[in-house]
VMD Tcl script that builds the backbone (N, CA, C; Angstrom):
set m [mol new atoms 345]
animate dup $m
set s [atomselect $m all]
$s set {name element resname resid chain x y z} {
  {N N MET 1 A 3.071 -18.381 28.831}
  {CA C MET 1 A 2.171 -17.786 27.858}
  {C C MET 1 A 1.682 -18.899 26.933}
  {N N ASN 2 A 0.374 -19.053 26.838}
  {CA C ASN 2 A -0.131 -20.147 26.013}
  {C C ASN 2 A -0.136 -19.772 24.529}
  {N N THR 3 A -0.440 -20.738 23.686}
  {CA C THR 3 A -0.359 -20.560 22.239}
  {C C THR 3 A -1.333 -19.503 21.738}
  {N N ASN 4 A -2.551 -19.489 22.272}
  {CA C ASN 4 A -3.531 -18.504 21.811}
  {C C ASN 4 A -3.099 -17.075 22.141}
  {N N THR 5 A -2.516 -16.875 23.301}
  {CA C THR 5 A -2.041 -15.547 23.676}
  {C C THR 5 A -0.922 -15.107 22.742}
  {N N LYS 6 A -0.017 -16.008 22.431}
  {CA C LYS 6 A 1.076 -15.680 21.505}
  {C C LYS 6 A 0.510 -15.294 20.143}
  {N N ARG 7 A -0.482 -16.041 19.664}
  {CA C ARG 7 A -1.085 -15.734 18.367}
  {C C ARG 7 A -1.777 -14.377 18.400}
  {N N MET 8 A -2.435 -14.046 19.506}
  {CA C MET 8 A -3.112 -12.746 19.624}
  {C C MET 8 A -2.090 -11.610 19.623}
  {N N VAL 9 A -0.982 -11.820 20.325}
  {CA C VAL 9 A 0.072 -10.798 20.351}
  {C C VAL 9 A 0.656 -10.608 18.956}
  {N N LEU 10 A 0.929 -11.689 18.246}
  {CA C LEU 10 A 1.460 -11.585 16.887}
  {C C LEU 10 A 0.467 -10.900 15.950}
  {N N ALA 11 A -0.814 -11.179 16.112}
  {CA C ALA 11 A -1.838 -10.520 15.293}
  {C C ALA 11 A -1.885 -9.029 15.595}
  {N N ALA 12 A -1.744 -8.652 16.863}
  {CA C ALA 12 A -1.734 -7.233 17.232}
  {C C ALA 12 A -0.515 -6.528 16.646}
  {N N ILE 13 A 0.623 -7.197 16.679}
  {CA C ILE 13 A 1.839 -6.615 16.093}
  {C C ILE 13 A 1.666 -6.447 14.584}
  {N N ALA 14 A 1.108 -7.442 13.920}
  {CA C ALA 14 A 0.879 -7.340 12.473}
  {C C ALA 14 A -0.077 -6.203 12.154}
  {N N ALA 15 A -1.129 -6.048 12.943}
  {CA C ALA 15 A -2.076 -4.952 12.722}
  {C C ALA 15 A -1.394 -3.604 12.921}
  {N N PHE 16 A -0.547 -3.512 13.936}
  {CA C PHE 16 A 0.209 -2.284 14.182}
  {C C PHE 16 A 1.062 -1.918 12.967}
  {N N TYR 17 A 1.777 -2.915 12.431}
  {CA C TYR 17 A 2.627 -2.648 11.271}
  {C C TYR 17 A 1.816 -2.247 10.047}
  {N N VAL 18 A 0.657 -2.831 9.856}
  {CA C VAL 18 A -0.186 -2.471 8.718}
  {C C VAL 18 A -0.640 -1.027 8.844}
  {N N VAL 19 A -1.085 -0.634 10.025}
  {CA C VAL 19 A -1.577 0.733 10.226}
  {C C VAL 19 A -0.443 1.745 10.088}
  {N N VAL 20 A 0.632 1.544 10.821}
  {CA C VAL 20 A 1.739 2.504 10.783}
  {C C VAL 20 A 2.407 2.504 9.411}
  {N N GLY 21 A 2.545 1.335 8.792}
  {CA C GLY 21 A 3.115 1.282 7.443}
  {C C GLY 21 A 2.241 2.004 6.432}
  {N N GLY 22 A 0.942 1.875 6.569}
  {CA C GLY 22 A 0.033 2.598 5.680}
  {C C GLY 22 A 0.116 4.103 5.876}
  {N N LEU 23 A 0.212 4.538 7.121}
  {CA C LEU 23 A 0.358 5.973 7.392}
  {C C LEU 23 A 1.677 6.503 6.829}
  {N N TRP 24 A 2.728 5.716 6.973}
  {CA C TRP 24 A 4.017 6.129 6.430}
  {C C TRP 24 A 3.951 6.240 4.906}
  {N N ALA 25 A 3.379 5.231 4.268}
  {CA C ALA 25 A 3.299 5.232 2.803}
  {C C ALA 25 A 2.425 6.365 2.297}
  {N N SER 26 A 1.362 6.693 3.028}
  {CA C SER 26 A 0.477 7.765 2.578}
  {C C SER 26 A 1.158 9.123 2.620}
  {N N ASN 27 A 2.233 9.253 3.364}
  {CA C ASN 27 A 2.998 10.496 3.378}
  {C C ASN 27 A 4.262 10.411 2.539}
  {N N PHE 28 A 4.829 9.228 2.417}
  {CA C PHE 28 A 6.091 9.065 1.688}
  {C C PHE 28 A 5.886 9.096 0.173}
  {N N ILE 29 A 4.840 8.448 -0.304}
  {CA C ILE 29 A 4.602 8.377 -1.753}
  {C C ILE 29 A 4.378 9.764 -2.369}
  {N N PRO 30 A 3.557 10.636 -1.762}
  {CA C PRO 30 A 3.441 11.985 -2.334}
  {C C PRO 30 A 4.752 12.766 -2.352}
  {N N LEU 31 A 5.613 12.509 -1.366}
  {CA C LEU 31 A 6.919 13.167 -1.373}
  {C C LEU 31 A 7.749 12.733 -2.576}
  {N N LYS 32 A 7.685 11.448 -2.895}
  {CA C LYS 32 A 8.432 10.952 -4.053}
  {C C LYS 32 A 7.858 11.499 -5.356}
  {N N HIS 33 A 6.530 11.642 -5.424}
  {CA C HIS 33 A 5.923 12.250 -6.611}
  {C C HIS 33 A 6.373 13.705 -6.762}
  {N N PHE 34 A 6.429 14.428 -5.662}
  {CA C PHE 34 A 6.876 15.817 -5.677}
  {C C PHE 34 A 8.316 15.905 -6.177}
  {N N ASP 35 A 9.178 15.035 -5.636}
  {CA C ASP 35 A 10.582 15.024 -6.072}
  {C C ASP 35 A 10.696 14.702 -7.563}
  {N N ALA 36 A 9.877 13.778 -8.051}
  {CA C ALA 36 A 9.904 13.418 -9.475}
  {C C ALA 36 A 9.467 14.596 -10.340}
  {N N GLN 37 A 8.468 15.346 -9.892}
  {CA C GLN 37 A 8.016 16.512 -10.657}
  {C C GLN 37 A 9.085 17.604 -10.675}
  {N N MET 38 A 9.783 17.765 -9.572}
  {CA C MET 38 A 10.877 18.749 -9.534}
  {C C MET 38 A 11.984 18.350 -10.500}
  {N N ALA 39 A 12.331 17.080 -10.531}
  {CA C ALA 39 A 13.356 16.605 -11.458}
  {C C ALA 39 A 12.896 16.785 -12.905}
  {N N ARG 40 A 11.618 16.517 -13.156}
  {CA C ARG 40 A 11.057 16.693 -14.506}
  {C C ARG 40 A 11.159 18.154 -14.947}
  {N N LYS 41 A 10.846 19.050 -14.036}
  {CA C LYS 41 A 10.923 20.490 -14.324}
  {C C LYS 41 A 12.373 20.902 -14.624}
  {N N GLU 42 A 13.305 20.411 -13.837}
  {CA C GLU 42 A 14.713 20.743 -14.052}
  {C C GLU 42 A 15.222 20.201 -15.386}
  {N N LYS 43 A 14.789 18.988 -15.753}
  {CA C LYS 43 A 15.204 18.423 -17.044}
  {C C LYS 43 A 14.671 19.256 -18.204}
  {N N LEU 44 A 13.444 19.716 -18.088}
  {CA C LEU 44 A 12.881 20.556 -19.142}
  {C C LEU 44 A 13.675 21.841 -19.301}
  {N N ILE 45 A 14.030 22.450 -18.190}
  {CA C ILE 45 A 14.805 23.695 -18.251}
  {C C ILE 45 A 16.182 23.440 -18.837}
  {N N ASP 46 A 16.829 22.355 -18.437}
  {CA C ASP 46 A 18.147 22.024 -18.979}
  {C C ASP 46 A 18.079 21.726 -20.472}
  {N N LYS 47 A 17.022 21.061 -20.887}
  {CA C LYS 47 A 16.883 20.641 -22.277}
  {C C LYS 47 A 16.508 21.800 -23.209}
  {N N MET 48 A 15.544 22.625 -22.772}
  {CA C MET 48 A 14.980 23.645 -23.661}
  {C C MET 48 A 15.397 25.075 -23.324}
  {N N GLY 49 A 15.959 25.286 -22.171}
  {CA C GLY 49 A 16.187 26.648 -21.710}
  {C C GLY 49 A 14.939 27.112 -20.972}
  {N N PHE 50 A 15.104 28.124 -20.116}
  {CA C PHE 50 A 13.991 28.504 -19.259}
  {C C PHE 50 A 12.804 29.062 -20.035}
  {N N SER 51 A 13.046 29.970 -20.968}
  {CA C SER 51 A 11.937 30.620 -21.677}
  {C C SER 51 A 11.106 29.623 -22.474}
  {N N ALA 52 A 11.756 28.760 -23.234}
  {CA C ALA 52 A 11.036 27.774 -24.042}
  {C C ALA 52 A 10.339 26.748 -23.151}
  {N N ALA 53 A 11.011 26.337 -22.082}
  {CA C ALA 53 A 10.412 25.362 -21.178}
  {C C ALA 53 A 9.201 25.954 -20.468}
  {N N TYR 54 A 9.304 27.222 -20.075}
  {CA C TYR 54 A 8.206 27.876 -19.360}
  {C C TYR 54 A 6.951 27.965 -20.226}
  {N N ASP 55 A 7.124 28.126 -21.511}
  {CA C ASP 55 A 5.988 28.225 -22.427}
  {C C ASP 55 A 5.387 26.861 -22.773}
  {N N SER 56 A 6.091 25.785 -22.482}
  {CA C SER 56 A 5.593 24.466 -22.861}
  {C C SER 56 A 4.449 24.006 -21.950}
  {N N GLU 57 A 3.590 23.165 -22.511}
  {CA C GLU 57 A 2.441 22.648 -21.765}
  {C C GLU 57 A 2.893 21.702 -20.648}
  {N N GLU 58 A 3.927 20.925 -20.922}
  {CA C GLU 58 A 4.426 19.983 -19.925}
  {C C GLU 58 A 4.939 20.724 -18.686}
  {N N TYR 59 A 5.639 21.834 -18.903}
  {CA C TYR 59 A 6.144 22.633 -17.779}
  {C C TYR 59 A 4.986 23.207 -16.972}
  {N N GLN 60 A 3.957 23.671 -17.649}
  {CA C GLN 60 A 2.799 24.252 -16.960}
  {C C GLN 60 A 2.068 23.201 -16.113}
  {N N LYS 61 A 1.951 21.980 -16.648}
  {CA C LYS 61 A 1.323 20.903 -15.880}
  {C C LYS 61 A 2.155 20.572 -14.640}
  {N N THR 62 A 3.460 20.512 -14.821}
  {CA C THR 62 A 4.356 20.226 -13.695}
  {C C THR 62 A 4.259 21.324 -12.652}
  {N N GLU 63 A 4.252 22.553 -13.100}
  {CA C GLU 63 A 4.166 23.691 -12.182}
  {C C GLU 63 A 2.831 23.689 -11.421}
  {N N ALA 64 A 1.751 23.342 -12.109}
  {CA C ALA 64 A 0.432 23.278 -11.455}
  {C C ALA 64 A 0.417 22.178 -10.393}
  {N N TYR 65 A 1.022 21.029 -10.705}
  {CA C TYR 65 A 1.095 19.937 -9.725}
  {C C TYR 65 A 1.873 20.382 -8.499}
  {N N LEU 66 A 3.017 21.018 -8.710}
  {CA C LEU 66 A 3.849 21.451 -7.592}
  {C C LEU 66 A 3.136 22.494 -6.745}
  {N N LEU 67 A 2.450 23.435 -7.400}
  {CA C LEU 67 A 1.719 24.463 -6.666}
  {C C LEU 67 A 0.605 23.840 -5.820}
  {N N ASN 68 A -0.121 22.899 -6.399}
  {CA C ASN 68 A -1.183 22.217 -5.666}
  {C C ASN 68 A -0.613 21.454 -4.469}
  {N N ASN 69 A 0.524 20.817 -4.663}
  {CA C ASN 69 A 1.151 20.061 -3.593}
  {C C ASN 69 A 1.605 20.979 -2.470}
  {N N VAL 70 A 2.195 22.110 -2.818}
  {CA C VAL 70 A 2.675 23.047 -1.806}
  {C C VAL 70 A 1.503 23.635 -1.030}
  {N N LEU 71 A 0.416 23.959 -1.715}
  {CA C LEU 71 A -0.740 24.537 -1.033}
  {C C LEU 71 A -1.455 23.531 -0.139}
  {N N SER 72 A -1.339 22.242 -0.438}
  {CA C SER 72 A -1.988 21.218 0.381}
  {C C SER 72 A -1.009 20.552 1.342}
  {N N TYR 73 A 0.174 21.123 1.478}
  {CA C TYR 73 A 1.214 20.547 2.329}
  {C C TYR 73 A 0.774 20.569 3.786}
  {N N GLU 74 A 0.906 19.442 4.466}
  {CA C GLU 74 A 0.512 19.336 5.870}
  {C C GLU 74 A 1.612 18.700 6.702}
  {N N GLY 75 A 2.829 19.040 6.448}
  {CA C GLY 75 A 3.912 18.431 7.210}
  {C C GLY 75 A 4.203 17.012 6.765}
  {N N LYS 76 A 4.089 16.737 5.471}
  {CA C LYS 76 A 4.266 15.374 4.968}
  {C C LYS 76 A 5.658 14.832 5.247}
  {N N VAL 77 A 6.653 15.688 5.175}
  {CA C VAL 77 A 8.028 15.250 5.431}
  {C C VAL 77 A 8.172 14.791 6.879}
  {N N LEU 78 A 7.665 15.610 7.792}
  {CA C LEU 78 A 7.783 15.252 9.208}
  {C C LEU 78 A 6.984 13.996 9.537}
  {N N LYS 79 A 5.799 13.863 8.958}
  {CA C LYS 79 A 4.980 12.676 9.211}
  {C C LYS 79 A 5.655 11.424 8.668}
  {N N ALA 80 A 6.205 11.514 7.461}
  {CA C ALA 80 A 6.871 10.352 6.872}
  {C C ALA 80 A 8.072 9.939 7.714}
  {N N ARG 81 A 8.835 10.904 8.200}
  {CA C ARG 81 A 9.985 10.584 9.055}
  {C C ARG 81 A 9.541 9.967 10.377}
  {N N ARG 82 A 8.483 10.530 10.967}
  {CA C ARG 82 A 8.013 10.031 12.262}
  {C C ARG 82 A 7.521 8.590 12.136}
  {N N PHE 83 A 6.680 8.309 11.119}
  {CA C PHE 83 A 6.164 6.954 10.960}
  {C C PHE 83 A 7.267 5.989 10.537}
  {N N GLY 84 A 8.209 6.460 9.731}
  {CA C GLY 84 A 9.348 5.615 9.361}
  {C C GLY 84 A 10.183 5.266 10.578}
  {N N SER 85 A 10.346 6.227 11.480}
  {CA C SER 85 A 11.096 5.981 12.707}
  {C C SER 85 A 10.368 4.981 13.599}
  {N N ILE 86 A 9.028 5.090 13.669}
  {CA C ILE 86 A 8.251 4.138 14.461}
  {C C ILE 86 A 8.414 2.726 13.906}
  {N N ILE 87 A 8.373 2.604 12.589}
  {CA C ILE 87 A 8.537 1.292 11.958}
  {C C ILE 87 A 9.932 0.734 12.241}
  {N N LEU 88 A 10.949 1.572 12.112}
  {CA C LEU 88 A 12.326 1.128 12.370}
  {C C LEU 88 A 12.485 0.632 13.802}
  {N N TRP 89 A 12.102 1.443 14.779}
  {CA C TRP 89 A 12.296 1.054 16.168}
  {C C TRP 89 A 11.359 -0.067 16.576}
  {N N GLY 90 A 10.180 -0.139 15.976}
  {CA C GLY 90 A 9.283 -1.272 16.231}
  {C C GLY 90 A 9.895 -2.572 15.754}
  {N N THR 91 A 10.549 -2.523 14.595}
  {CA C THR 91 A 11.211 -3.707 14.055}
  {C C THR 91 A 12.373 -4.139 14.946}
  {N N ILE 92 A 13.146 -3.165 15.410}
  {CA C ILE 92 A 14.270 -3.477 16.295}
  {C C ILE 92 A 13.761 -4.080 17.613}
  {N N ALA 93 A 12.695 -3.487 18.164}
  {CA C ALA 93 A 12.128 -4.018 19.412}
  {C C ALA 93 A 11.571 -5.421 19.212}
  {N N LEU 94 A 10.919 -5.644 18.073}
  {CA C LEU 94 A 10.369 -6.971 17.779}
  {C C LEU 94 A 11.490 -7.999 17.655}
  {N N ALA 95 A 12.570 -7.632 16.990}
  {CA C ALA 95 A 13.702 -8.550 16.840}
  {C C ALA 95 A 14.344 -8.842 18.204}
  {N N ALA 96 A 14.502 -7.806 19.014}
  {CA C ALA 96 A 15.098 -8.016 20.340}
  {C C ALA 96 A 14.189 -8.885 21.208}
  {N N GLY 97 A 12.898 -8.599 21.201}
  {CA C GLY 97 A 11.958 -9.408 21.985}
  {C C GLY 97 A 11.906 -10.840 21.503}
  {N N GLY 98 A 11.891 -11.026 20.179}
  {CA C GLY 98 A 11.905 -12.379 19.623}
  {C C GLY 98 A 13.171 -13.122 19.979}
  {N N GLY 99 A 14.289 -12.416 19.964}
  {CA C GLY 99 A 15.562 -13.037 20.345}
  {C C GLY 99 A 15.572 -13.470 21.796}
  {N N VAL 100 A 15.035 -12.629 22.668}
  {CA C VAL 100 A 14.965 -12.980 24.089}
  {C C VAL 100 A 14.056 -14.191 24.283}
  {N N LEU 101 A 12.901 -14.190 23.631}
  {CA C LEU 101 A 11.997 -15.341 23.750}
  {C C LEU 101 A 12.641 -16.618 23.226}
  {N N PHE 102 A 13.362 -16.493 22.114}
  {CA C PHE 102 A 14.019 -17.654 21.530}
  {C C PHE 102 A 15.105 -18.191 22.451}
  {N N MET 103 A 15.895 -17.290 23.002}
  {CA C MET 103 A 17.012 -17.716 23.840}
  {C C MET 103 A 16.557 -18.247 25.202}
  {N N THR 104 A 15.411 -17.821 25.673}
  {CA C THR 104 A 14.968 -18.244 27.003}
  {C C THR 104 A 13.840 -19.265 26.957}
  {N N ARG 105 A 13.627 -19.854 25.804}
  {CA C ARG 105 A 12.541 -20.831 25.705}
  {C C ARG 105 A 12.883 -22.050 26.559}
  {N N GLY 106 A 11.865 -22.641 27.090}
  {CA C GLY 106 A 12.087 -23.806 27.954}
  {C C GLY 106 A 11.861 -25.076 27.151}
  {N N ARG 107 A 12.898 -25.837 26.974}
  {CA C ARG 107 A 12.791 -27.121 26.272}
  {C C ARG 107 A 12.676 -28.238 27.283}
  {N N LYS 108 A 11.832 -29.166 26.974}
  {CA C LYS 108 A 11.722 -30.347 27.812}
  {C C LYS 108 A 12.784 -31.343 27.373}
  {N N THR 109 A 13.442 -31.923 28.319}
  {CA C THR 109 A 14.476 -32.892 27.984}
  {C C THR 109 A 13.815 -34.237 27.677}
  {N N ALA 110 A 14.539 -35.115 27.079}
  {CA C ALA 110 A 14.026 -36.435 26.729}
  {C C ALA 110 A 13.674 -37.230 27.999}
  {N N GLN 111 A 14.423 -37.055 29.080}
  {CA C GLN 111 A 14.141 -37.768 30.325}
  {C C GLN 111 A 12.821 -37.302 30.938}
  {N N ALA 112 A 12.577 -36.003 30.885}
  {CA C ALA 112 A 11.349 -35.477 31.483}
  {C C ALA 112 A 10.142 -35.974 30.712}
  {N N GLY 113 A 10.257 -36.147 29.405}
  {CA C GLY 113 A 9.136 -36.629 28.601}
  {C C GLY 113 A 8.872 -38.108 28.821}
  {N N ALA 114 A 9.895 -38.873 29.190}
  {CA C ALA 114 A 9.738 -40.316 29.390}
  {C C ALA 114 A 9.090 -40.637 30.725}
  {N N GLN 115 A 9.188 -39.761 31.668}
  {CA C GLN 115 A 8.645 -40.044 33.006}
  {C C GLN 115 A 7.194 -39.899 33.066}
}
mol reanalyze $m
mol bondsrecalc $m
mol representation Tube
mol addrep $m
């Protein structure tokens, strides 16, 4: 395999990681925002009690965010897991392939270079 082919393969792998990593992040980040809003809601209830917290503006904003997120839910959890799994196994395959290439590389000996 010549140098240009190796560079093209590495560029394709990098592009793959950018695309799949972006898809994973686009599903993972909203999940973390949802979890943060749930924690915020629970803290308000613990701090103020349910009735006082429910009447507060902060609770209403949190509730509106959660409702909007639930209504626009498109399997974000499953997508984030699937893309995360692709990234994990892609990394393992890349490491294994790189290890095989490294271990089986052909080195020229000093005698062969002198001839």
